[in-house]
C-alpha positions in Angstrom: 0.0 0.0 0.0 1.5 3.3 -1.1 1.0 6.3 1.2 1.3 10.0 0.3 4.4 10.5 2.4 7.7 11.8 0.9 10.8 11.0 3.0 13.2 13.9 3.0 16.7 12.6 3.5 18.7 15.8 4.1 22.3 14.9 4.9 22.1 11.4 3.6 25.5 9.8 2.8 25.8 7.9 -0.5 27.2 4.8 1.3 24.0 4.5 3.4 21.5 5.3 0.7 20.5 1.8 -0.3 20.2 0.5 3.3 18.1 3.6 4.3 16.0 3.3 1.2 15.3 -0.4 1.8 14.3 0.3 5.4 11.9 3.1 4.3 10.2 1.0 1.6 9.9 -2.0 3.9 8.2 0.3 6.5 5.7 1.6 4.0 7.2 4.8 2.7 7.9 4.6 -1.1 8.5 8.2 -2.0 12.0 9.4 -1.3 13.8 12.7 -2.0 17.5 13.5 -1.4 17.9 17.3 -1.1 20.6 18.6 -3.4 22.4 20.2 -0.5 23.2 16.8 0.9 26.7 15.2 0.5 27.1 14.0 -3.1 23.3 13.8 -3.6 23.3 12.6 -7.2 25.3 9.6 -6.2 22.7 8.8 -3.5 19.8 9.3 -5.9 21.5 7.1 -8.6 22.0 4.3 -6.0 18.4 4.6 -4.8 16.9 4.8 -8.3 18.9 1.8 -9.6 18.0 -0.3 -6.5 14.4 0.7 -6.0 13.2 2.6 -9.1 10.7 0.0 -10.0 9.0 0.0 -6.5 9.5 3.5 -5.3 9.4 7.1 -6.5 13.0 8.5 -6.1 14.2 12.0 -6.7 15.6 15.2 -5.4 14.7 18.0 -3.1 15.9 21.6 -2.9 15.9 21.7 -6.7 16.4 25.3 -7.8 17.4 25.3 -11.5 16.5 23.5 -14.8 20.1 22.3 -14.9 19.5 20.5 -11.5 16.4 18.9 -13.0 18.4 17.5 -15.9 21.2 16.2 -13.6 18.6 14.4 -11.5 16.9 12.9 -14.6 20.3 11.6 -15.9 20.8 9.5 -12.7 17.3 8.0 -12.9 15.4 10.3 -10.5 11.7 10.8 -11.3 10.7 13.3 -8.5 11.6 17.0 -8.3 10.7 18.9 -5.1 11.6 22.6 -4.6 11.3 25.0 -1.7 10.0 27.7 -4.1 8.0 28.3 -7.2 10.1 28.5 -10.4 8.3 28.1 -13.7 11.5 27.0 -15.5 12.1 24.2 -13.0 8.5 23.0 -13.3 8.4 23.1 -17.1 11.7 21.2 -17.4 10.6 18.6 -14.9 7.3 18.0 -16.8 9.2 17.8 -20.2 11.4 15.0 -18.8 8.3 13.1 -17.5 9.2 13.8 -13.9 6.9 14.7 -11.0 7.1 18.4 -10.1 6.3 19.5 -6.5 7.2 23.2 -6.1 7.0 25.0 -2.8 4.2 27.5 -2.6 2.8 29.7 0.2 0.3 32.1 -1.4 -2.6 31.7 -3.8 -0.6 33.6 -6.4 2.3 31.1 -6.2 -0.1 28.1 -6.1 -2.0 29.2 -9.3 1.3 30.1 -11.1 2.7 26.7 -10.3 -0.4 24.8 -11.5 -0.4 26.9 -14.7 3.2 25.9 -15.3 2.3 22.2 -15.0 3.1 21.2 -11.4 2.1 17.7 -10.4 1.1 19.0 -7.0 1.8 21.7 -4.5 4.2 21.6 -1.5 2.8 24.0 1.1 6.0 25.3 2.7 6.7 26.2 5.3 3.7 24.4 6.7 4.6 25.4 10.2 3.7 29.1 9.5 0.7 28.4 7.2 -0.7 25.9 9.6 -3.8 23.8 8.9 -5.9 27.0 9.1 -3.9 28.5 6.3 -4.4 25.5 4.1 -8.1 25.4 5.0 -8.4 29.0 3.8 -6.5 28.2 0.5 -8.2 24.9 -0.3 -11.6 26.2 -1.5 -10.1 28.4 -4.2 -7.8 25.7 -5.7 -9.0 23.7 -8.7 -10.7 20.5 -7.8 -8.3 17.6 -7.6 -5.2 19.8 -6.8 -2.8 17.8 -4.6 -1.3 19.6 -1.7 1.4 18.2 0.5 2.2 19.9 3.8 5.9 20.2 4.5 7.5 21.6 7.7 5.4 21.5 10.8 3.4 18.5 9.8 3.9 15.1 11.4 2.5 12.2 13.3 1.2 14.4 16.1 -1.0 16.5 13.8 -1.7 14.5 10.6 -5.4 14.3 11.4 -5.6 18.1 11.8 -3.9 18.7 8.4 -6.0 16.1 6.6 -9.1 17.7 7.9 -7.8 21.0 6.6 -7.4 19.5 3.1 -3.8 18.1 3.0 -3.4 15.2 0.6 0.0 14.1 1.9 3.1 15.1 3.7 6.9 15.6 3.3 8.6 14.4 6.5 12.2 15.3 7.2 13.9 15.5 10.6 11.1 13.5 12.3 12.1 10.6 10.0 15.8 11.0 9.2 18.7 12.9 10.7 22.3 12.3 9.7 23.9 9.8 12.1 20.7 7.8 12.8 21.1 4.1 12.5 19.0 2.2 9.9 17.1 0.6 12.7 16.2 4.0 14.2 15.1 5.2 10.8 13.0 2.1 10.3 11.4 2.6 13.7 10.5 6.2 13.0 9.1 5.3 9.5 6.9 2.6 11.0 5.6 5.0 13.7 4.9 7.7 11.0 3.1 5.2 8.7 1.0 4.0 11.6 0.1 7.5 12.6 -0.8 8.4 9.0 -3.0 5.3 8.6 -4.8 6.1 11.8 -5.4 9.7 10.8 -6.4 8.9 7.3 -9.0 6.4 8.6 
């Protein structure tokens, strides 16, 4: 069963990528982004994509330029997540048959991102928008628009976010921090999946 949860592996080391990816997928999380400000991120993405590309959606976060998009595509990544709205990044991602999840915060950014072809919207930072911010934005978005809350969304408030209209979540430090063991990551992933399943009903 696939859940709308993207694991954000900021700081992942290439040598641990496959073991961490396996632990996440086994725990029920099959969407993984390696932010491009991690150590040698393209190496990690390539390892993950070659190992799990047929069973998980693998890609990059903190993607800021069309050149970044192309580099991720060349190593097998299929997911592009950004902290911001940039039409060129979205258009290039879509042209390469990759999912595009730009960061938006305002209705203006949300509609511009959708017009450019975004797969879905990353509400960021979620901690400042809050579920109430999403609840206010949701009625004006086109029907079927996917919104993932990132930053400030986690197991303790999944239900509140879902009630406000969140379709899914990006989870970073609650799931992965550099230096965590694979067993710790697996444990956190299972806890997050269980909390999501309960909240989603």
